C-alpha positions in Angstrom: 69.8 0.4 25.1 66.1 -0.3 25.7 63.4 2.1 24.6 60.5 3.2 26.9 57.0 1.8 26.2 55.8 5.3 25.2 58.5 5.3 22.3 57.1 2.2 20.8 53.5 3.3 21.1 54.5 6.6 19.2 56.4 4.5 16.7 53.3 2.3 16.0 51.0 5.2 15.7 53.4 6.9 13.2 53.8 3.8 11.1 50.0 3.3 11.1 49.5 6.9 10.0 52.1 6.6 7.3 50.5 3.4 6.0 47.0 5.2 5.8 48.4 8.3 4.1 50.2 6.1 1.6 47.0 4.1 1.0 45.0 7.3 0.6 47.6 8.9 -1.8 47.3 5.8 -4.0 43.5 6.1 -4.0 43.6 9.8 -5.2 42.4 10.1 -8.7 40.4 6.8 -8.5 36.8 6.8 -9.5 34.1 4.8 -7.9 33.1 1.5 -9.6 29.5 1.4 -10.6 27.1 -1.5 -10.5 23.6 -1.4 -12.0 21.0 -4.0 -11.3 18.4 -4.0 -14.1 15.2 -5.7 -15.0 16.1 -8.2 -17.7 12.7 -7.5 -19.5 12.8 -3.8 -19.5 16.5 -2.8 -18.9 15.3 -0.4 -16.2 17.3 -0.2 -13.0 15.9 -2.0 -9.9 15.6 0.0 -6.7 16.0 -1.9 -3.4 18.3 -4.5 -4.7 20.8 -5.9 -2.1 24.3 -6.8 -3.0 26.2 -8.6 -0.2 29.9 -9.6 -0.1 31.2 -12.8 1.2 32.2 -11.1 4.4 28.7 -9.6 4.9 29.1 -6.1 3.7 25.8 -5.0 2.2 25.1 -2.4 -0.5 21.6 -1.2 -1.6 20.7 0.1 -5.0 19.2 3.6 -5.3 16.3 4.5 -7.4 18.4 4.1 -10.5 19.2 0.6 -9.5 22.8 1.7 -9.0 25.5 1.2 -6.4 28.7 3.4 -6.4 31.6 1.5 -4.8 34.1 4.1 -3.7 36.2 1.7 -1.6 40.0 1.7 -2.8 40.7 -1.7 -1.2 38.3 -3.3 -3.6 39.8 -1.8 -6.7 41.6 -4.4 -8.7 39.8 -7.3 -6.9 37.4 -9.9 -8.1 34.5 -9.7 -5.7 31.5 -12.0 -5.3 28.1 -10.3 -4.5 25.0 -12.1 -3.5 22.2 -10.3 -5.2 18.6 -10.2 -3.9 15.6 -8.1 -4.4 12.0 -8.6 -3.5 10.1 -9.9 -6.5 13.3 -10.4 -8.6 15.8 -13.1 -8.9 19.3 -13.4 -10.4 20.6 -16.5 -12.3 22.2 -19.0 -10.0 25.6 -20.3 -10.8 26.7 -24.1 -10.9 27.0 -24.2 -7.2 23.5 -22.7 -6.7 24.8 -19.3 -5.6 22.5 -16.3 -6.2 25.0 -13.7 -7.3 27.8 -12.5 -9.6 31.6 -12.2 -9.6 32.8 -8.8 -10.8 36.2 -7.5 -11.5 36.3 -4.1 -10.0 38.4 -1.4 -11.3 38.6 2.5 -10.9 35.7 3.9 -12.9 34.5 0.4 -14.1 30.8 -0.1 -14.8 29.0 -3.3 -14.4 25.5 -4.4 -15.4 23.7 -7.3 -13.7 20.3 -8.5 -14.9 17.6 -9.9 -12.7 14.5 -11.8 -13.8 11.3 -10.3 -12.4 9.0 -12.9 -10.8 6.2 -10.5 -9.9 4.0 -8.6 -12.3 4.5 -5.1 -10.9 7.8 -3.3 -11.7 9.4 -1.3 -8.8 10.3 2.1 -10.2 11.7 4.4 -7.6 11.5 5.7 -4.1 9.3 8.8 -3.9 10.2 10.2 -0.5 13.2 10.6 1.8 16.7 11.5 1.3 19.5 10.2 -1.1 16.8 8.9 -3.5 19.3 8.8 -6.4 22.5 9.1 -4.5 24.6 6.4 -6.2 23.4 7.7 -9.6 24.6 11.2 -8.8 27.9 9.8 -7.5 28.5 7.9 -10.7 27.8 11.0 -12.8 24.6 9.6 -14.3 21.4 11.5 -14.8 18.8 11.1 -12.0 15.0 11.1 -12.7 14.1 14.2 -10.7 15.3 17.7 -10.0 16.1 17.1 -6.3 17.7 13.6 -6.4 19.2 13.8 -2.9 15.9 14.9 -1.3 14.3 18.1 -0.1 12.7 19.8 2.8 15.0 17.9 5.3 12.6 14.9 5.0 14.0 11.4 5.6 10.9 9.4 6.1 7.1 9.7 5.3 4.1 7.6 6.1 0.9 6.9 4.1 0.3 9.2 1.1 -3.0 11.0 0.3 -3.3 12.9 -3.1 -5.8 15.1 -4.9 -5.9 17.1 -8.1 -6.9 20.7 -7.2 -6.3 24.0 -8.9 -4.4 22.5 -11.8 -1.8 20.8 -9.5 -1.4 17.6 -7.8 -1.4 17.8 -4.0 0.4 15.3 -1.8 0.0 14.8 1.9 1.6 12.3 4.3 1.2 11.2 7.9 4.1 11.2 10.3 7.3 12.7 8.8 10.9 12.0 10.0 14.0 14.2 10.0 17.6 13.7 10.7 18.0 16.4 13.3 15.9 14.5 16.0 14.0 11.3 16.3 10.7 13.1 16.8 9.6 14.7 13.6 6.3 16.2 12.3 3.1 14.6 13.4 0.5 17.0 12.0 0.6 16.1 8.3 3.2 17.2 5.7 2.4 18.4 2.2 3.7 19.1 -1.2 2.6 19.9 -4.7 3.8 18.6 -8.1 3.0 19.2 -11.8 0.4 17.1 -13.4 1.6 14.5 -16.1 2.1 15.9 -19.5 4.9 16.9 -22.1 6.1 19.8 -19.8 5.1 18.3 -16.5 5.5 15.2 -14.5 6.8 11.9 -16.2 5.4 9.2 -13.9 7.9 6.6 -15.1 10.8 8.8 -14.2 9.9 10.2 -10.8 8.0 12.9 -8.9 9.3 16.5 -8.4 7.8 17.4 -5.0 7.7 21.0 -3.9 7.2 20.8 -0.2 5.3 23.3 2.0 8.2 24.2 4.5 8.6 26.2 7.6 11.2 28.9 8.6 13.7 26.0 9.4 13.4 24.5 6.0 11.7 21.4 7.3 8.2 20.3 6.1 5.6 22.2 8.0 2.2 21.1 9.5 -0.6 21.1 7.0 -3.5 20.4 9.4 -4.4 23.1 11.8 -6.2 21.6 14.8 -6.1 23.9 17.8 -5.6 21.3 20.6 -1.8 20.5 20.5 -2.2 17.1 22.2 -1.6 14.1 20.1 -0.9 13.4 16.4 -3.2 14.5 13.6 -3.7 12.2 10.7 -5.9 12.9 7.6 -7.7 10.6 5.2 -10.1 10.8 2.2 -8.5 14.0 0.6 -11.1 14.9 -2.1 -12.4 17.8 -4.1 -16.0 18.8 -3.8 -18.3 21.8 -4.9 -19.5 24.4 -2.5 -22.9 26.3 -2.7 -21.4 28.7 -5.2 -20.2 25.9 -7.5 -16.5 26.4 -6.6 -14.1 23.6 -6.0 -13.0 23.0 -2.4 -10.5 20.5 -1.0 -11.6 18.6 1.9 -10.5 15.6 4.1 -11.2 13.9 7.4 -9.0 14.2 10.4 -8.3 12.1 13.5 -6.4 13.5 16.4 -5.0 10.7 18.4 -2.8 9.6 21.2 -1.1 6.7 19.3 -2.7 4.1 17.2 -5.4 3.0 19.7 -6.8 6.2 21.4 -8.8 8.7 19.4 -9.2 12.1 20.9 -11.0 14.1 18.3 -12.3 13.6 14.7 -14.1 15.6 11.9 -13.5 17.2 8.5 -11.1 19.8 7.4 -11.3 22.4 4.7 -8.4 23.7 2.6 -7.7 27.5 3.1 -6.4 28.6 -0.3 -4.8 31.8 1.1 -3.1 30.2 4.0 -2.4 26.9 2.3 -3.4 24.8 5.2 -6.3 22.6 6.2 -8.6 24.2 8.9 -11.4 22.5 11.0 -14.7 22.5 9.0 -16.6 20.7 11.8 -16.1 18.0 14.4 -17.9 14.6 14.6 -18.6 12.7 17.8 -16.1 10.0 18.4 -18.8 7.3 18.5 -19.5 7.9 14.8 -17.7 5.1 12.9 -18.6 5.5 9.3 -19.8 9.0 8.4 -16.2 10.3 7.7 -14.3 10.5 4.6 -11.7 7.6 4.5 -8.9 6.2 2.4 -8.9 7.3 -1.2 -12.4 8.4 -2.4 -13.4 7.9 -6.1 -16.2 9.9 -7.8 -19.2 7.9 -9.1 -22.3 9.3 -10.7 -25.3 7.2 -9.6 -28.8 8.0 -10.6 -27.6 11.5 -11.8 -25.9 12.3 -8.4 -22.1 12.7 -8.2 -20.9 10.9 -5.0 -17.6 10.4 -3.2 -17.4 6.7 -2.7 -14.8 5.2 -0.4 -13.8 2.3 1.9 -10.8 0.2 2.9 -10.3 -0.7 0.2 -13.6 -1.1 -1.5 -15.9 2.0 -2.0 -18.8 0.9 0.2 -19.7 4.3 1.7 -20.9 7.3 -0.3 -21.8 11.0 0.2 -22.8 13.6 -2.4 -19.7 15.5 -3.6 -21.0 18.7 -2.1 -19.4 20.6 0.8 -22.8 20.9 2.6 -23.3 17.2 2.4 -20.3 16.4 4.6 -22.1 17.9 7.7 -25.6 16.3 6.9 -25.9 12.9 8.6 -28.9 12.0 6.3 -26.6 12.4 3.2 -24.4 9.5 4.0 -25.2 5.9 2.8 -23.4 2.6 2.8 -23.6 -0.5 0.5 -24.7 -3.3 2.8 -26.6 -6.4 3.0 -26.6 -6.5 6.9 -29.8 -6.9 8.8 -31.0 -4.2 11.3 -30.7 -6.6 14.2 -27.5 -7.8 15.6 -26.5 -11.2 16.9 -26.4 -12.1 20.5 -22.7 -11.1 20.5 -23.5 -7.8 19.0 -22.3 -8.6 15.5 -23.9 -8.0 12.2 -26.0 -10.7 10.4 -26.7 -11.0 6.7 -30.2 -10.1 5.5 -32.0 -12.0 2.7 -34.9 -11.2 0.5 -38.0 -13.3 -0.1 -36.1 -15.2 -2.8 -33.4 -16.1 -0.3 -30.8 -13.9 -1.9 -28.6 -11.4 0.0 -30.4 -8.1 0.2 -27.7 -5.6 -1.1 -28.5 -1.8 -1.3 -27.6 1.7 -0.3 -28.8 2.4 3.3 -28.3 4.9 6.0 -26.2 2.4 8.0 -22.6 1.2 8.3 -21.2 -0.8 5.3 -20.7 -4.5 4.9 -17.0 -5.2 4.9 -14.7 -8.0 4.0 -14.3 -8.7 7.7 -18.0 -9.2 7.9 -18.0 -11.6 5.0 -15.1 -13.6 6.5 -17.1 -14.0 9.7 -20.2 -15.0 8.0 -18.4 -17.5 5.8 -16.8 -19.2 8.8 -20.2 -19.3 10.5 -21.9 -20.8 7.5 -24.2 -17.8 7.1 -23.2 -17.2 3.4 -21.9 -19.3 0.6 -18.5 -18.8 -1.1 -20.2 -17.7 -4.4 -22.1 -14.9 -2.5 -19.0 -13.1 -1.4 -18.3 -9.6 -2.8 -15.1 -8.5 -1.0 -13.2 -11.7 -0.1 -11.6 -12.7 -3.4 -10.1 -16.0 -4.2 -6.3 -16.0 -4.6 -5.8 -16.4 -8.3 -2.7 -18.5 -7.8 -4.0 -20.5 -4.8 -7.7 -21.0 -5.3 -8.0 -22.9 -1.9 -7.6 -19.6 0.0 -9.2 -16.2 0.3 -7.4 -12.8 0.4 -8.3 -10.5 3.2 -7.5 -7.0 2.0 -6.3 -4.5 4.6 -6.3 -1.2 2.7 -6.0 0.2 -0.9 -8.0 2.0 -3.5 -10.4 1.3 -6.4 -10.6 3.3 -9.7 -12.2 2.8 -13.1 -9.7 1.7 -15.6 -10.3 2.6 -19.3 -8.1 -0.2 -20.7 -9.7 -3.0 -18.7 -13.2 -1.4 -18.8 -13.4 -2.5 -15.2 -13.1 -1.0 -11.7 -9.7 -2.1 -10.6 -8.4 -2.5 -7.1 -4.9 -2.3 -5.7 -4.7 -3.4 -2.0 -2.4 -5.0 0.5 -3.3 -8.2 2.3 -3.6 -8.7 6.0 -2.1 -12.1 6.2 -2.7 -13.9 9.5 -1.9 -17.4 8.2 1.5 -18.9 9.1 3.9 -19.1 6.3 3.0 -15.9 4.6 6.0 -13.9 3.4 4.8 -10.9 5.3 1.9 -9.7 7.4 1.1 -6.5 5.5 3.6 -6.5 2.6 1.8 -8.6 -0.1 0.1 -6.5 -2.8 -2.9 -7.7 -4.8 -4.7 -6.6 -7.9 -8.5 -7.3 -8.5 -11.2 -6.1 -10.8 -15.0 -6.0 -11.0 -17.6 -4.6 -13.4 -19.0 -2.6 -10.5 -17.1 -0.4 -8.0 -19.1 -2.2 -5.3 -18.2 -5.7 -6.5 -18.3 -8.5 -6.5 -14.4 -8.8 -6.6 -14.2 -12.6 -7.3 -10.4 -13.1 -7.5 -7.2 -11.3 -6.6 -3.8 -11.7 -8.1 -0.5 -11.0 -6.1 1.5 -8.3 -8.1 4.2 -7.4 -5.6 5.8 -8.9 -2.5 7.9 -7.5 0.4 9.0 -10.5 2.5 9.6 -9.6 6.1 8.4 -6.0 5.5 5.2 -4.0 5.4 3.9 -2.2 2.4 0.7 -0.7 3.7 -1.9 1.8 2.6 -1.2 1.5 -1.0 -2.6 4.1 -3.3 -3.3 4.1 -7.0 -2.6 7.2 -9.0 -5.2 7.2 -11.9 -3.8 10.6 -13.1 -0.6 8.7 -13.9 -2.2 6.0 -16.1 -0.3 5.5 -19.4 -1.4 4.0 -22.8 -5.0 4.5 -22.1 -4.9 2.8 -18.7 -2.8 -0.2 -19.9 -0.1 0.9 -17.3 -1.2 1.9 -13.9 0.9 3.3 -11.0 0.7 2.7 -7.3 2.8 3.4 -4.2 2.7 2.4 -0.5 4.6 2.8 2.7 7.6 0.5 2.8 8.6 -0.1 6.5 9.6 -2.6 9.1 6.7 -1.4 11.3 4.5 -4.4 12.4 7.4 -6.8 11.7 10.4 -8.2 13.6 12.7 -7.4 10.6 15.5 -4.7 10.7 14.9 -1.5 9.0 16.1 -1.0 5.4 18.6 2.0 5.4 17.1 5.0 3.6 14.1 3.1 2.3 12.5 2.4 5.6 9.4 4.4 6.4 9.1 5.9 2.8 7.1 5.6 -0.3 7.9 3.2 -3.1 6.3 3.6 -6.6 5.4 0.6 -8.8 4.0 0.3 -12.3 1.7 -2.6 -13.3 1.2 -3.4 -17.0 -2.3 -4.8 -17.4 -1.1 -6.7 -20.6 1.0 -8.9 -18.3 0.3 -12.5 -19.1 -0.5 -13.3 -15.4 -3.2 -10.5 -15.3 -4.7 -11.8 -18.6 -4.8 -15.4 -17.3 -6.4 -14.4 -14.1 -9.0 -11.9 -15.4 -9.3 -12.5 -19.2 -8.6 -10.3 -22.1 -9.0 -6.5 -22.2 -12.6 -5.5 -21.4 -13.5 -9.0 -20.4 -13.3 -10.3 -24.0 
């Protein structure tokens, strides 16, 4: 006797459910297999390593360099993984395959070494969620107290920091959350302990305590009354007021997107309310009398200045609160003539001896873009350049830096720069993802050559920021982070890592640094 079609559909569903339940019952009690990708030279786990199966399933390591494979169908199987990570390489097998074959078992542990091809070591992701997820799943110890994230933050752009009141303050631009595509666009903030025996250990991670709202999500840190547009801050610094007290300040830009500024000026931190408030506004046509990037303090002729630029510190203002509102207090390092070209562009100025006439003047700064234009026009010679360094590995090309920071380094006894390149040439691994190191005897240059220390093919790593407070071994090891994102690229976003901060460490004893810049202190 025939059965109705509904009977067979029910039978198939029941058989499928029985098979699934049997499969799950067999999986009970199994533990995830763990794979850790490590730096062969240091033994440290490598974040952002990609493991891909033959059928295209991709796994990404967490900040501990770990992947927790909790897939019962792979237990007891030999699985080949292609292993890749920016700036690192795994040994190839006899067929030229970049990967490893692993016998996966319940609870098994596997260690895969990669050779670091770049000087800088990738340490961990600073922001976002699930920072140490696989490490936690495998029962290993994470580097921070909130390894899965905090303040409902999943993405943060462009960090600014300052040491104020015995703590380290952290501020970010646009901040993403899981609950809705639109997040916070008026600056997020957090604090952390300073490095020390009982405080922050820079090599391990950063314990961020966020300023949050009633909903538990990061709250706005910049109080600008007009609600239109986003509010970005730059140049977070500490100055003295008329009473000699330390005050934290920054500049702000209220904007409608990247291209349309609506309002700008300086903000002052309110210690009681724990928020930045408007100190004063500055006309939109003012281009250079605002704190920018990551100011560094320099004492010149007995005066303590904030010096800053993108990335070179070519504008200065006395580190006094009242100086921020005094247009006559601002100066820039420039060799530009007062008159402009017929096209309205700056021209180099020379003294009676024919040398470029560099000095601090009440005018806009000379930038690497100016030097690039002058060089192409034959107005300056290559040996006269201050801010357009030669690529140490490719002396036939110059490196156009996009953003970064400059600080004095005790180990090198030089002013050292970490910045990302703005690479317009075809064939570059990325447009904004290549990170360079340079140094000079003066904060204002010349910076003669630059060495690539980190790469992010097909991705951006913009607005890198050094953390001189983190320096270890007398400045031998320096730390920097930047925004890792697919913004300004055609690449797909990297899950969890996209639009977040990645921390790196650069050992200045690295052979490549020494070959490019000489021994410690220029000896």
